[in-house]
N, C-alpha and C positions, 0 to 999 in steps of 0.2 A: 556378566559376572566375572569374567577373566579377560584381561586385555594386556597384550605385550606390544611394546613399541620399540622397534629396532633392537630387540633383545640379543645381546651378545654375552657369551660366557667363556672364559678360559681359565684353566687351573694354573696356579702360580708356578713359575719356573724362573730360576735365577737368570737363565739365558733367555732374554726376551725374544730373540729370533727363533727359538725352538718352541715357543708357545703355540699350541694348536687351539683354534677356536672350536670348542665343543658345540656351541650354538652360535650361529652366524646370521645376524640381522633377521630375527624372527618377528614377524608382525601377525598377530592372531587375535581374534575375538571369539569368545565362547559365550553363548547366550544362556540366560536363565532357563532352567528346566530341560536343557538339551542333554543328549547322550552322545559323547564324542569318544571315538576310539583312535588311539595314536599307535601307528605301526612303524617298524623299522628294524633293520638287522642290528646285531650287537655293535655298539659303538656309534650308532646313528645319532644319538643325542636325546632319544625319547624320554629316558628316565631322568636325565639331567633337566630336561624341560619340565617334567612333572614336579620335581623338587623345587622349582622356582614358583610353582603355584601355591605352595605351602610355606614359602619363605625359608625353607631349609637351606637353599642356596640363594644368593643374591647376585644380580647381574653385575658383570664387569663393564657393561655398556648397555645403554638403553634403559627401559623401564618395564616393570610388571605391576599391574594394578589388579587387586582382588576386590571386587565390589567398590571400585573407585578409591581403594586404599593403596598407597604406594608402599611396596614391600621394603623399600630402602629406608623407610622412616621407623626407627626403633620403637617409638611410642605406639605404632600401629600393629606391631607383631602379635600381640596377644589377641586382638580382635581378628586379625587375618587368620590366625590358626584356629580360632573358634569358627570362623566362617568356612574355611576350607580344611576339612579333615582328610588325613592321608592314611591309607592302608598299604602295607608293604608285602613283598613277595613271600616272606617266611613269617607266618603268624606267631611262631614260637618266640621270635625276637620282640614281639609286642606284649607278650603275656607277663603279668607281674603278680597276679593273685592266685590263691590256691583253690578258688571256687569260681565257677562261671559268673554267677551274679555279682560277686565281689569284683571280678575283672571289669564288668560293665559299669559298676558303680565307682571305680577308682578315679577316673577323671572328674566327674561331678563332685566327688568328695573333696578333691584337691582344689576345686574352685570355690569351696565353701557353700555349696548349695544346700538348702534345707533338707533334712532326712526324708520328709514326706515327698518332696519333689524328686529326690534321688530314686526312691522306690517306684514312683510313677514312671520315671524315665527308664529304669531297668526293665520293668515289666513291658513297657511299650517297645523298647528296642529289641528285646529278646523275641517278642512276638513278631516284630517286623522281619526278623531273619529266621523265623520258625525254629527257635531254640529254647522256647519256654520250658519244655519237658526236661531240659538238661541244666536248669539253673543251679542245681545243687551238686553237679558233677565237677570233678577236677578237670581242668583243661587238658592235662596230660593224658587223660583217658579217652579223649575225643579223636575222631578221624581228622585227617587233614582238612577236608571240606568243612567239617563242623568247627574246627579251630578258626578257620578263616572267617566263617560267619560270625563267630563270637568276636573276632577282631573288628569286624565291620560294626557290630552292635556297640562295641566299646567306643568307637569313633562317633557313631550316631548319638550316643548319650551326651555328646557335647552340643547337640542341636546344630550341626553344620548345615549350611545351605548348599555346599559343594562337597562332593565326595571324589577324592582322587585315589585311584587304585593302580599301584605300580606292579604290574604282572602278578596279580593276586592268585592266579590259577597255575602258575608255572611249575609248582611243586606237587600238584594234585593229579590224581587219576581221573579218568573220564567222568566217573560219577561225581567226584568232588567238584570238578570244573562245572558240571551241569548245575549242581546245587548253588554254587556261588554266583554263576551267571543269572540264574533264575532270581536270586535275591537282588542282584544289582538292577535287573529290569523292573522288579516290583518297586524298589526304592525310587527309581526314576519316574516310572509311569503312574504309580499310584500315590506316591508321596511328594512328587514334584522336585526331588533333589537333583541338582545338576551333577552329572556324572562325567568324569574323565577317566577312561580306561586305557592304560598302557598294556599292550598285549602283543604276543607274537603268534597267537592263534587266529588264523584268518576267519574261521567260522564264528569266533566271538565278535569280531569286528563287523560282521554282517548284521548283527543285532542292533548296532548303533544307528543314530540318525545321521551321523557324519563320520567320515573316516579320513584321517590325516596320515600321510606317509612321509617319513623323514629319512634323509640320507645326508651324511657328512655335515650334520648340524643345520640343515636347511629343510624347509618344507618343499617337497617335490610334487605332491599330489594332495588335493583337498576337495572333497565333494561327498556326495552320498555314497554308500557302499556300492550301489549299482554303477555309478559313474566311475568310481575308482577301480573296481575289480574287473571291469571289462578291458582295462589296459594291461592285459596279461603279459605281453612281451616286455613292457616297461618294468613291471613289477619283478619279473624274472631277472631282468638286467640289474636290478637293485639287490638281488640275492634273496628275494622274498617268494613265498608260495602264494597260491590263490586258493579259495575254497574248492573243495573236491568237485563239486558240481560245475563250477566255473571252469575248472581244468578239463573236465569231460567235454563240455561244450566247445572249448578251445581245440581239443584234439579232434573232435568230430568235424569242426569247421575246416580243419586242414585236410580232411578226407573228402571235402566237397559238400558236406551236409550243412545246409544253410539254416542256422538257428540264431535267435537273438543273443547278442553278446553280453547282455546284462542279466542273464539268469543267475539266481543265487541259491535257489532251493531245489530239492529233488522233485517236488510236485510241479514246479514251473518247468523243469526239464522234461518231465514225463508228458505234460500237456503240450509242450512245444513239439516233441517228437511224434506224439500220437494225434496231434490236431485237436486236443481237448477231449479225446475219447474217454469215457468213464473208466475207472479202474475195474 
């Protein structure tokens, strides 16, 4: 669904020698129906990479293909942005309507879709994010998590095959983060939508099928969450944390307690320590 070939990006600067490569020779393939989390500290290039998946940014070198469509071809941009929908960090920046159902209907209306089909999509997308009961509410009256779920519904109304989320939970409290992550997992696992999640929350990344870690515009780790998070010392050297349970196992191992290094959940940790003894 997404392919990058030697992707390079640098912001314009009159002094060519001072240009920094924000992305440096990125080669990546993301498969249909997968759930990929991309991690990295501030300035690592993760959000810049995400914006290439929706053709908000275009490569200064190399290529990006969305479902075999080259993002550098202007006549493909409309189809690319229908295929790959993007949700940003602050939902307020995406809200344009005074009522939730109008917000979700906004994009289909601008595409000239028939009213009956718009109503079907609004109902379906609000149900998908569990916001049907709020269809007549003003977005300004919703909680942060509810706003973000409406923003996701508004993107879903475009019928995208790929959903790109750029730190969608960064401004939310734990309850709001839980609501949004639950929604993302349902869209991926029950509706088959390909998900790319940019996040700095390690526990969110453990829910993905694949975790990619970026540093200085390059991919430094790429694997399942278990494969990535057992490399605790490398992640810490990159200025990143690890899930709390992984941190606990790491500290216990330094005390001489031999436990599997790829533990991700509290239950796995409990079973490893007790030898599977029932709670």
